[in-house]
Gaussian input, Z-matrix of N, CA and C with variables (Angstrom, degrees):
# hf/3-21g

backbone

0 1
 N
 C     1     B1
 C     2     B2     1     A1
 N     3     B3     2     A2     1     D1
 C     4     B4     3     A3     2     D2
 C     5     B5     4     A4     3     D3
 N     6     B6     5     A5     4     D4
 C     7     B7     6     A6     5     D5
 C     8     B8     7     A7     6     D6
 N     9     B9     8     A8     7     D7
 C    10    B10     9     A9     8     D8
 C    11    B11    10    A10     9     D9
 N    12    B12    11    A11    10    D10
 C    13    B13    12    A12    11    D11
 C    14    B14    13    A13    12    D12
 N    15    B15    14    A14    13    D13
 C    16    B16    15    A15    14    D14
 C    17    B17    16    A16    15    D15
 N    18    B18    17    A17    16    D16
 C    19    B19    18    A18    17    D17
 C    20    B20    19    A19    18    D18
 N    21    B21    20    A20    19    D19
 C    22    B22    21    A21    20    D20
 C    23    B23    22    A22    21    D21
 N    24    B24    23    A23    22    D22
 C    25    B25    24    A24    23    D23
 C    26    B26    25    A25    24    D24
 N    27    B27    26    A26    25    D25
 C    28    B28    27    A27    26    D26
 C    29    B29    28    A28    27    D27
 N    30    B30    29    A29    28    D28
 C    31    B31    30    A30    29    D29
 C    32    B32    31    A31    30    D30
 N    33    B33    32    A32    31    D31
 C    34    B34    33    A33    32    D32
 C    35    B35    34    A34    33    D33
 N    36    B36    35    A35    34    D34
 C    37    B37    36    A36    35    D35
 C    38    B38    37    A37    36    D36
 N    39    B39    38    A38    37    D37
 C    40    B40    39    A39    38    D38
 C    41    B41    40    A40    39    D39
 N    42    B42    41    A41    40    D40
 C    43    B43    42    A42    41    D41
 C    44    B44    43    A43    42    D42
 N    45    B45    44    A44    43    D43
 C    46    B46    45    A45    44    D44
 C    47    B47    46    A46    45    D45
 N    48    B48    47    A47    46    D46
 C    49    B49    48    A48    47    D47
 C    50    B50    49    A49    48    D48
 N    51    B51    50    A50    49    D49
 C    52    B52    51    A51    50    D50
 C    53    B53    52    A52    51    D51
 N    54    B54    53    A53    52    D52
 C    55    B55    54    A54    53    D53
 C    56    B56    55    A55    54    D54
 N    57    B57    56    A56    55    D55
 C    58    B58    57    A57    56    D56
 C    59    B59    58    A58    57    D57
 N    60    B60    59    A59    58    D58
 C    61    B61    60    A60    59    D59
 C    62    B62    61    A61    60    D60
 N    63    B63    62    A62    61    D61
 C    64    B64    63    A63    62    D62
 C    65    B65    64    A64    63    D63
 N    66    B66    65    A65    64    D64
 C    67    B67    66    A66    65    D65
 C    68    B68    67    A67    66    D66
 N    69    B69    68    A68    67    D67
 C    70    B70    69    A69    68    D68
 C    71    B71    70    A70    69    D69
 N    72    B72    71    A71    70    D70
 C    73    B73    72    A72    71    D71
 C    74    B74    73    A73    72    D72
 N    75    B75    74    A74    73    D73
 C    76    B76    75    A75    74    D74
 C    77    B77    76    A76    75    D75
 N    78    B78    77    A77    76    D76
 C    79    B79    78    A78    77    D77
 C    80    B80    79    A79    78    D78
 N    81    B81    80    A80    79    D79
 C    82    B82    81    A81    80    D80
 C    83    B83    82    A82    81    D81
 N    84    B84    83    A83    82    D82
 C    85    B85    84    A84    83    D83
 C    86    B86    85    A85    84    D84
 N    87    B87    86    A86    85    D85
 C    88    B88    87    A87    86    D86
 C    89    B89    88    A88    87    D87
 N    90    B90    89    A89    88    D88
 C    91    B91    90    A90    89    D89
 C    92    B92    91    A91    90    D90
 N    93    B93    92    A92    91    D91
 C    94    B94    93    A93    92    D92
 C    95    B95    94    A94    93    D93
 N    96    B96    95    A95    94    D94
 C    97    B97    96    A96    95    D95
 C    98    B98    97    A97    96    D96
 N    99    B99    98    A98    97    D97
 C   100   B100    99    A99    98    D98
 C   101   B101   100   A100    99    D99
 N   102   B102   101   A101   100   D100
 C   103   B103   102   A102   101   D101
 C   104   B104   103   A103   102   D102
 N   105   B105   104   A104   103   D103
 C   106   B106   105   A105   104   D104
 C   107   B107   106   A106   105   D105
 N   108   B108   107   A107   106   D106
 C   109   B109   108   A108   107   D107
 C   110   B110   109   A109   108   D108
 N   111   B111   110   A110   109   D109
 C   112   B112   111   A111   110   D110
 C   113   B113   112   A112   111   D111
 N   114   B114   113   A113   112   D112
 C   115   B115   114   A114   113   D113
 C   116   B116   115   A115   114   D114
 N   117   B117   116   A116   115   D115
 C   118   B118   117   A117   116   D116
 C   119   B119   118   A118   117   D117
 N   120   B120   119   A119   118   D118
 C   121   B121   120   A120   119   D119
 C   122   B122   121   A121   120   D120
 N   123   B123   122   A122   121   D121
 C   124   B124   123   A123   122   D122
 C   125   B125   124   A124   123   D123
 N   126   B126   125   A125   124   D124
 C   127   B127   126   A126   125   D125
 C   128   B128   127   A127   126   D126
 N   129   B129   128   A128   127   D127
 C   130   B130   129   A129   128   D128
 C   131   B131   130   A130   129   D129
 N   132   B132   131   A131   130   D130
 C   133   B133   132   A132   131   D131
 C   134   B134   133   A133   132   D132
 N   135   B135   134   A134   133   D133
 C   136   B136   135   A135   134   D134
 C   137   B137   136   A136   135   D135
 N   138   B138   137   A137   136   D136
 C   139   B139   138   A138   137   D137
 C   140   B140   139   A139   138   D138
 N   141   B141   140   A140   139   D139
 C   142   B142   141   A141   140   D140
 C   143   B143   142   A142   141   D141
 N   144   B144   143   A143   142   D142
 C   145   B145   144   A144   143   D143
 C   146   B146   145   A145   144   D144
 N   147   B147   146   A146   145   D145
 C   148   B148   147   A147   146   D146
 C   149   B149   148   A148   147   D147
 N   150   B150   149   A149   148   D148
 C   151   B151   150   A150   149   D149
 C   152   B152   151   A151   150   D150
 N   153   B153   152   A152   151   D151
 C   154   B154   153   A153   152   D152
 C   155   B155   154   A154   153   D153
 N   156   B156   155   A155   154   D154
 C   157   B157   156   A156   155   D155
 C   158   B158   157   A157   156   D156
 N   159   B159   158   A158   157   D157
 C   160   B160   159   A159   158   D158
 C   161   B161   160   A160   159   D159
 N   162   B162   161   A161   160   D160
 C   163   B163   162   A162   161   D161
 C   164   B164   163   A163   162   D162
 N   165   B165   164   A164   163   D163
 C   166   B166   165   A165   164   D164
 C   167   B167   166   A166   165   D165
 N   168   B168   167   A167   166   D166
 C   169   B169   168   A168   167   D167
 C   170   B170   169   A169   168   D168
 N   171   B171   170   A170   169   D169
 C   172   B172   171   A171   170   D170
 C   173   B173   172   A172   171   D171
 N   174   B174   173   A173   172   D172
 C   175   B175   174   A174   173   D173
 C   176   B176   175   A175   174   D174
 N   177   B177   176   A176   175   D175
 C   178   B178   177   A177   176   D176
 C   179   B179   178   A178   177   D177
 N   180   B180   179   A179   178   D178
 C   181   B181   180   A180   179   D179
 C   182   B182   181   A181   180   D180
 N   183   B183   182   A182   181   D181
 C   184   B184   183   A183   182   D182
 C   185   B185   184   A184   183   D183
 N   186   B186   185   A185   184   D184
 C   187   B187   186   A186   185   D185
 C   188   B188   187   A187   186   D186
 N   189   B189   188   A188   187   D187
 C   190   B190   189   A189   188   D188
 C   191   B191   190   A190   189   D189
 N   192   B192   191   A191   190   D190
 C   193   B193   192   A192   191   D191
 C   194   B194   193   A193   192   D192
 N   195   B195   194   A194   193   D193
 C   196   B196   195   A195   194   D194
 C   197   B197   196   A196   195   D195
 N   198   B198   197   A197   196   D196
 C   199   B199   198   A198   197   D197
 C   200   B200   199   A199   198   D198
 N   201   B201   200   A200   199   D199
 C   202   B202   201   A201   200   D200
 C   203   B203   202   A202   201   D201
 N   204   B204   203   A203   202   D202
 C   205   B205   204   A204   203   D203
 C   206   B206   205   A205   204   D204
 N   207   B207   206   A206   205   D205
 C   208   B208   207   A207   206   D206
 C   209   B209   208   A208   207   D207
 N   210   B210   209   A209   208   D208
 C   211   B211   210   A210   209   D209
 C   212   B212   211   A211   210   D210
 N   213   B213   212   A212   211   D211
 C   214   B214   213   A213   212   D212
 C   215   B215   214   A214   213   D213
 N   216   B216   215   A215   214   D214
 C   217   B217   216   A216   215   D215
 C   218   B218   217   A217   216   D216
 N   219   B219   218   A218   217   D217
 C   220   B220   219   A219   218   D218
 C   221   B221   220   A220   219   D219
 N   222   B222   221   A221   220   D220
 C   223   B223   222   A222   221   D221
 C   224   B224   223   A223   222   D222
 N   225   B225   224   A224   223   D223
 C   226   B226   225   A225   224   D224
 C   227   B227   226   A226   225   D225
 N   228   B228   227   A227   226   D226
 C   229   B229   228   A228   227   D227
 C   230   B230   229   A229   228   D228
 N   231   B231   230   A230   229   D229
 C   232   B232   231   A231   230   D230
 C   233   B233   232   A232   231   D231
 N   234   B234   233   A233   232   D232
 C   235   B235   234   A234   233   D233
 C   236   B236   235   A235   234   D234
 N   237   B237   236   A236   235   D235
 C   238   B238   237   A237   236   D236
 C   239   B239   238   A238   237   D237
 N   240   B240   239   A239   238   D238
 C   241   B241   240   A240   239   D239
 C   242   B242   241   A241   240   D240
 N   243   B243   242   A242   241   D241
 C   244   B244   243   A243   242   D242
 C   245   B245   244   A244   243   D243
 N   246   B246   245   A245   244   D244
 C   247   B247   246   A246   245   D245
 C   248   B248   247   A247   246   D246
 N   249   B249   248   A248   247   D247
 C   250   B250   249   A249   248   D248
 C   251   B251   250   A250   249   D249
 N   252   B252   251   A251   250   D250
 C   253   B253   252   A252   251   D251
 C   254   B254   253   A253   252   D252
 N   255   B255   254   A254   253   D253
 C   256   B256   255   A255   254   D254
 C   257   B257   256   A256   255   D255
 N   258   B258   257   A257   256   D256
 C   259   B259   258   A258   257   D257
 C   260   B260   259   A259   258   D258
 N   261   B261   260   A260   259   D259
 C   262   B262   261   A261   260   D260
 C   263   B263   262   A262   261   D261
 N   264   B264   263   A263   262   D262
 C   265   B265   264   A264   263   D263
 C   266   B266   265   A265   264   D264
 N   267   B267   266   A266   265   D265
 C   268   B268   267   A267   266   D266
 C   269   B269   268   A268   267   D267
 N   270   B270   269   A269   268   D268
 C   271   B271   270   A270   269   D269
 C   272   B272   271   A271   270   D270
 N   273   B273   272   A272   271   D271
 C   274   B274   273   A273   272   D272
 C   275   B275   274   A274   273   D273
 N   276   B276   275   A275   274   D274
 C   277   B277   276   A276   275   D275
 C   278   B278   277   A277   276   D276

   B1=1.4406
   B2=1.5172
   B3=1.2537
   B4=1.4417
   B5=1.5124
   B6=1.2977
   B7=1.4572
   B8=1.5141
   B9=1.3053
   B10=1.4562
   B11=1.5218
   B12=1.3068
   B13=1.4642
   B14=1.5193
   B15=1.3329
   B16=1.4714
   B17=1.5375
   B18=1.3129
   B19=1.4657
   B20=1.5240
   B21=1.3288
   B22=1.4533
   B23=1.5322
   B24=1.3136
   B25=1.4690
   B26=1.5350
   B27=1.3363
   B28=1.4656
   B29=1.5280
   B30=1.3366
   B31=1.4652
   B32=1.5208
   B33=1.3170
   B34=1.4552
   B35=1.5216
   B36=1.3423
   B37=1.4568
   B38=1.5275
   B39=1.3138
   B40=1.4610
   B41=1.5278
   B42=1.3272
   B43=1.4618
   B44=1.5331
   B45=1.3427
   B46=1.4639
   B47=1.5052
   B48=1.3207
   B49=1.4695
   B50=1.5142
   B51=1.3326
   B52=1.4717
   B53=1.5250
   B54=1.3313
   B55=1.4729
   B56=1.5305
   B57=1.3279
   B58=1.4673
   B59=1.5287
   B60=1.3139
   B61=1.4663
   B62=1.5284
   B63=1.3100
   B64=1.4679
   B65=1.5356
   B66=1.3239
   B67=1.4637
   B68=1.5285
   B69=1.3346
   B70=1.4689
   B71=1.5253
   B72=1.3341
   B73=1.4623
   B74=1.5317
   B75=1.3358
   B76=1.4730
   B77=1.5284
   B78=1.3162
   B79=1.4732
   B80=1.5316
   B81=1.3197
   B82=1.4605
   B83=1.5268
   B84=1.3196
   B85=1.4541
   B86=1.5213
   B87=1.3297
   B88=1.4526
   B89=1.5214
   B90=1.3295
   B91=1.4629
   B92=1.5154
   B93=1.3299
   B94=1.4649
   B95=1.5183
   B96=1.3446
   B97=1.4632
   B98=1.5196
   B99=1.3528
   B100=1.4398
   B101=1.5179
   B102=1.3199
   B103=1.4605
   B104=1.5263
   B105=1.3316
   B106=1.4635
   B107=1.5236
   B108=1.3278
   B109=1.4555
   B110=1.5179
   B111=1.3403
   B112=1.4525
   B113=1.5346
   B114=1.3241
   B115=1.4669
   B116=1.5344
   B117=1.3130
   B118=1.4682
   B119=1.5263
   B120=1.3249
   B121=1.4494
   B122=1.5250
   B123=1.3126
   B124=1.4623
   B125=1.5226
   B126=1.3324
   B127=1.4641
   B128=1.5232
   B129=1.3230
   B130=1.4593
   B131=1.5292
   B132=1.3318
   B133=1.4640
   B134=1.5129
   B135=1.3064
   B136=1.4719
   B137=1.5148
   B138=1.3000
   B139=1.4693
   B140=1.5141
   B141=1.2984
   B142=1.4443
   B143=1.5221
   B144=1.3255
   B145=1.4641
   B146=1.5333
   B147=1.2891
   B148=1.4630
   B149=1.5180
   B150=1.3053
   B151=1.4536
   B152=1.5104
   B153=1.3225
   B154=1.4523
   B155=1.5268
   B156=1.2910
   B157=1.4560
   B158=1.5291
   B159=1.3183
   B160=1.4625
   B161=1.5347
   B162=1.3063
   B163=1.4572
   B164=1.5243
   B165=1.3252
   B166=1.4693
   B167=1.5266
   B168=1.3466
   B169=1.4755
   B170=1.5300
   B171=1.3174
   B172=1.4580
   B173=1.5223
   B174=1.3310
   B175=1.4605
   B176=1.5294
   B177=1.3188
   B178=1.4621
   B179=1.5231
   B180=1.3399
   B181=1.4631
   B182=1.5250
   B183=1.3290
   B184=1.4810
   B185=1.5282
   B186=1.3291
   B187=1.4690
   B188=1.5196
   B189=1.3274
   B190=1.4672
   B191=1.5288
   B192=1.3307
   B193=1.4609
   B194=1.5377
   B195=1.3254
   B196=1.4645
   B197=1.5120
   B198=1.3297
   B199=1.4707
   B200=1.5194
   B201=1.3227
   B202=1.4629
   B203=1.5232
   B204=1.3329
   B205=1.4760
   B206=1.5243
   B207=1.3219
   B208=1.4693
   B209=1.5186
   B210=1.2812
   B211=1.4856
   B212=1.5285
   B213=1.3294
   B214=1.4485
   B215=1.5081
   B216=1.3113
   B217=1.4673
   B218=1.5125
   B219=1.3201
   B220=1.4545
   B221=1.5181
   B222=1.3244
   B223=1.4540
   B224=1.5122
   B225=1.3405
   B226=1.4588
   B227=1.5233
   B228=1.3111
   B229=1.4519
   B230=1.5198
   B231=1.3041
   B232=1.4562
   B233=1.5121
   B234=1.3196
   B235=1.4521
   B236=1.5209
   B237=1.2927
   B238=1.4559
   B239=1.5193
   B240=1.3168
   B241=1.4535
   B242=1.5124
   B243=1.2888
   B244=1.4472
   B245=1.5332
   B246=1.3335
   B247=1.4597
   B248=1.5261
   B249=1.3089
   B250=1.4523
   B251=1.5372
   B252=1.3365
   B253=1.4649
   B254=1.5220
   B255=1.2925
   B256=1.4577
   B257=1.5045
   B258=1.3148
   B259=1.4434
   B260=1.5121
   B261=1.3519
   B262=1.4637
   B263=1.5266
   B264=1.3087
   B265=1.4736
   B266=1.5218
   B267=1.3240
   B268=1.4585
   B269=1.5125
   B270=1.3079
   B271=1.4605
   B272=1.5215
   B273=1.2961
   B274=1.4687
   B275=1.5136
   B276=1.3390
   B277=1.4697
   B278=1.5046
   A1=108.35
   A2=114.30
   A3=119.74
   A4=109.61
   A5=113.38
   A6=117.85
   A7=107.76
   A8=115.18
   A9=119.99
   A10=107.81
   A11=116.27
   A12=121.10
   A13=108.37
   A14=116.31
   A15=118.71
   A16=110.87
   A17=117.38
   A18=120.11
   A19=111.31
   A20=116.06
   A21=120.98
   A22=113.74
   A23=116.82
   A24=121.03
   A25=108.79
   A26=117.97
   A27=119.64
   A28=111.11
   A29=116.02
   A30=119.54
   A31=111.15
   A32=116.21
   A33=121.66
   A34=109.02
   A35=115.27
   A36=119.36
   A37=108.62
   A38=116.56
   A39=119.52
   A40=109.98
   A41=117.08
   A42=120.56
   A43=110.85
   A44=117.69
   A45=120.91
   A46=111.74
   A47=115.73
   A48=121.45
   A49=110.42
   A50=117.14
   A51=120.34
   A52=111.13
   A53=116.32
   A54=119.43
   A55=111.72
   A56=116.48
   A57=120.62
   A58=111.37
   A59=116.04
   A60=120.29
   A61=109.80
   A62=117.30
   A63=121.23
   A64=110.17
   A65=117.03
   A66=120.72
   A67=110.19
   A68=116.74
   A69=120.09
   A70=111.26
   A71=117.22
   A72=121.07
   A73=109.74
   A74=115.61
   A75=119.31
   A76=110.94
   A77=117.64
   A78=120.79
   A79=110.46
   A80=115.93
   A81=121.01
   A82=112.07
   A83=117.21
   A84=121.58
   A85=113.10
   A86=117.29
   A87=121.71
   A88=110.74
   A89=116.10
   A90=121.51
   A91=109.00
   A92=116.76
   A93=120.02
   A94=112.00
   A95=117.97
   A96=120.68
   A97=112.16
   A98=116.99
   A99=120.75
   A100=114.37
   A101=118.21
   A102=121.36
   A103=109.79
   A104=114.69
   A105=119.58
   A106=109.60
   A107=116.37
   A108=121.24
   A109=111.49
   A110=117.75
   A111=120.38
   A112=111.74
   A113=116.90
   A114=121.14
   A115=110.92
   A116=116.80
   A117=119.79
   A118=113.09
   A119=119.12
   A120=121.03
   A121=112.25
   A122=116.90
   A123=121.70
   A124=108.87
   A125=116.45
   A126=121.58
   A127=112.96
   A128=117.42
   A129=120.28
   A130=112.51
   A131=117.08
   A132=120.79
   A133=110.31
   A134=115.31
   A135=121.51
   A136=108.96
   A137=114.77
   A138=120.70
   A139=109.72
   A140=115.91
   A141=121.46
   A142=108.33
   A143=117.24
   A144=118.94
   A145=110.54
   A146=115.08
   A147=120.87
   A148=107.37
   A149=116.55
   A150=120.65
   A151=108.54
   A152=114.96
   A153=121.06
   A154=108.43
   A155=116.55
   A156=120.52
   A157=108.48
   A158=115.12
   A159=120.53
   A160=105.55
   A161=115.91
   A162=119.76
   A163=112.37
   A164=117.38
   A165=120.07
   A166=109.42
   A167=117.38
   A168=121.16
   A169=110.23
   A170=116.67
   A171=120.88
   A172=110.63
   A173=117.22
   A174=121.25
   A175=110.46
   A176=116.71
   A177=122.50
   A178=110.22
   A179=116.69
   A180=120.36
   A181=111.93
   A182=117.00
   A183=119.02
   A184=110.58
   A185=117.00
   A186=120.64
   A187=110.42
   A188=117.74
   A189=121.15
   A190=110.90
   A191=116.64
   A192=121.11
   A193=110.66
   A194=116.24
   A195=120.41
   A196=111.07
   A197=116.83
   A198=120.29
   A199=110.70
   A200=117.45
   A201=119.96
   A202=112.23
   A203=116.76
   A204=120.41
   A205=112.17
   A206=116.60
   A207=118.32
   A208=109.22
   A209=115.30
   A210=120.79
   A211=109.53
   A212=114.74
   A213=120.38
   A214=115.46
   A215=117.02
   A216=118.81
   A217=110.01
   A218=117.04
   A219=121.58
   A220=106.76
   A221=116.48
   A222=120.57
   A223=113.21
   A224=116.23
   A225=119.22
   A226=110.22
   A227=115.48
   A228=120.60
   A229=115.24
   A230=118.17
   A231=120.27
   A232=110.43
   A233=116.83
   A234=123.25
   A235=107.53
   A236=115.19
   A237=120.15
   A238=107.76
   A239=116.45
   A240=121.00
   A241=109.13
   A242=117.04
   A243=122.69
   A244=108.50
   A245=115.87
   A246=121.31
   A247=108.60
   A248=117.02
   A249=120.97
   A250=108.55
   A251=116.48
   A252=119.92
   A253=112.30
   A254=117.87
   A255=119.44
   A256=110.64
   A257=115.22
   A258=121.18
   A259=108.95
   A260=115.12
   A261=120.44
   A262=108.83
   A263=117.25
   A264=118.20
   A265=108.92
   A266=115.30
   A267=121.58
   A268=107.49
   A269=116.68
   A270=120.84
   A271=108.68
   A272=117.02
   A273=122.20
   A274=113.33
   A275=118.11
   A276=119.54
   A277=110.72
   D1=153.36
   D2=179.62
   D3=-179.39
   D4=-170.76
   D5=178.12
   D6=-138.61
   D7=150.89
   D8=175.14
   D9=-75.54
   D10=128.38
   D11=-178.45
   D12=-98.70
   D13=110.88
   D14=178.78
   D15=-65.60
   D16=152.05
   D17=177.51
   D18=-53.34
   D19=135.33
   D20=178.02
   D21=88.08
   D22=-10.46
   D23=179.48
   D24=-91.30
   D25=149.84
   D26=176.92
   D27=-70.90
   D28=146.23
   D29=177.87
   D30=-63.54
   D31=-38.21
   D32=-179.25
   D33=-111.92
   D34=127.49
   D35=172.87
   D36=-80.70
   D37=169.07
   D38=176.53
   D39=-60.68
   D40=-39.41
   D41=178.21
   D42=-63.91
   D43=-42.14
   D44=176.01
   D45=-55.64
   D46=-45.94
   D47=-178.30
   D48=-63.94
   D49=-45.68
   D50=-179.82
   D51=-63.48
   D52=-40.08
   D53=178.33
   D54=-65.54
   D55=-40.09
   D56=178.16
   D57=-64.76
   D58=-40.79
   D59=178.51
   D60=-64.29
   D61=-43.56
   D62=179.41
   D63=-64.07
   D64=-43.50
   D65=178.29
   D66=-58.72
   D67=-45.61
   D68=179.87
   D69=-64.41
   D70=-38.56
   D71=178.52
   D72=-60.25
   D73=-44.97
   D74=179.05
   D75=-64.23
   D76=-39.62
   D77=177.78
   D78=-61.90
   D79=-42.53
   D80=-178.26
   D81=-68.13
   D82=-26.79
   D83=-175.46
   D84=-98.93
   D85=4.89
   D86=-176.58
   D87=-118.92
   D88=131.01
   D89=175.91
   D90=-72.61
   D91=162.12
   D92=178.68
   D93=-62.82
   D94=-18.76
   D95=177.05
   D96=-79.07
   D97=-8.22
   D98=177.08
   D99=99.54
   D100=-7.38
   D101=-179.55
   D102=-91.59
   D103=148.64
   D104=177.59
   D105=-65.66
   D106=133.89
   D107=-179.95
   D108=-61.18
   D109=-33.12
   D110=179.47
   D111=-60.77
   D112=-24.87
   D113=176.66
   D114=-96.95
   D115=-45.67
   D116=-171.13
   D117=-73.50
   D118=-17.92
   D119=177.70
   D120=-91.91
   D121=-2.24
   D122=179.44
   D123=-86.14
   D124=113.59
   D125=-177.09
   D126=-59.67
   D127=-22.74
   D128=-178.82
   D129=-73.00
   D130=-21.66
   D131=178.69
   D132=-78.59
   D133=141.51
   D134=176.99
   D135=-115.91
   D136=144.73
   D137=179.55
   D138=-126.00
   D139=147.17
   D140=177.87
   D141=-114.31
   D142=116.64
   D143=178.95
   D144=-72.71
   D145=148.94
   D146=178.14
   D147=-137.57
   D148=127.02
   D149=178.69
   D150=-83.61
   D151=130.39
   D152=176.30
   D153=-129.13
   D154=161.04
   D155=176.60
   D156=-121.17
   D157=119.49
   D158=172.06
   D159=-90.42
   D160=110.64
   D161=-175.45
   D162=-70.80
   D163=-23.73
   D164=174.10
   D165=-68.21
   D166=-46.15
   D167=177.13
   D168=-62.87
   D169=-39.26
   D170=-179.78
   D171=-60.41
   D172=-46.66
   D173=179.46
   D174=-63.15
   D175=-42.69
   D176=-179.85
   D177=-62.80
   D178=-48.82
   D179=-177.64
   D180=-66.68
   D181=-34.83
   D182=176.24
   D183=-65.34
   D184=-41.73
   D185=178.51
   D186=-65.09
   D187=-40.66
   D188=177.94
   D189=-63.39
   D190=-43.48
   D191=179.97
   D192=-63.37
   D193=-45.38
   D194=179.85
   D195=-62.05
   D196=-41.18
   D197=-179.75
   D198=-66.93
   D199=-39.04
   D200=-177.95
   D201=-73.81
   D202=-22.62
   D203=179.94
   D204=-82.72
   D205=-17.44
   D206=178.21
   D207=-67.01
   D208=139.30
   D209=-178.07
   D210=-60.45
   D211=128.24
   D212=175.07
   D213=75.89
   D214=12.13
   D215=-178.71
   D216=-72.65
   D217=118.89
   D218=174.35
   D219=-104.26
   D220=109.76
   D221=-175.15
   D222=-99.40
   D223=14.99
   D224=-179.99
   D225=-55.15
   D226=123.02
   D227=177.07
   D228=78.18
   D229=-6.10
   D230=179.37
   D231=-77.89
   D232=140.58
   D233=175.36
   D234=-127.30
   D235=142.15
   D236=175.23
   D237=-111.40
   D238=126.46
   D239=178.84
   D240=-108.43
   D241=161.57
   D242=-177.60
   D243=-125.59
   D244=133.18
   D245=-179.92
   D246=-126.25
   D247=131.61
   D248=175.61
   D249=-69.59
   D250=120.84
   D251=-176.07
   D252=-113.94
   D253=-5.56
   D254=179.19
   D255=165.85
   D256=-171.77
   D257=-179.08
   D258=-137.76
   D259=128.21
   D260=174.85
   D261=-79.94
   D262=147.73
   D263=175.44
   D264=-64.79
   D265=137.50
   D266=178.13
   D267=-112.05
   D268=136.76
   D269=179.39
   D270=-54.29
   D271=126.39
   D272=-179.74
   D273=98.11
   D274=-6.97
   D275=177.43
   D276=-76.69

């Protein structure tokens, strides 16, 4: 996304700059796990882990493993992407 910048106009509007600063502030205040550092670094807070399965990641990782196990497979630079192609019926749906 973007906008066409007419000649003589600034590339970044004041709003663009404020939004970028806010985005960076949120990045700086958020752990890679997605929780705010102000909460997650407080020893008094307790967290409960929950195991989940991302079926898109599962399909991707299985394809990567299969490709790497093939004899002579050079995967340098190769990327595997995942696309939702449909939905299987689930018991109870």
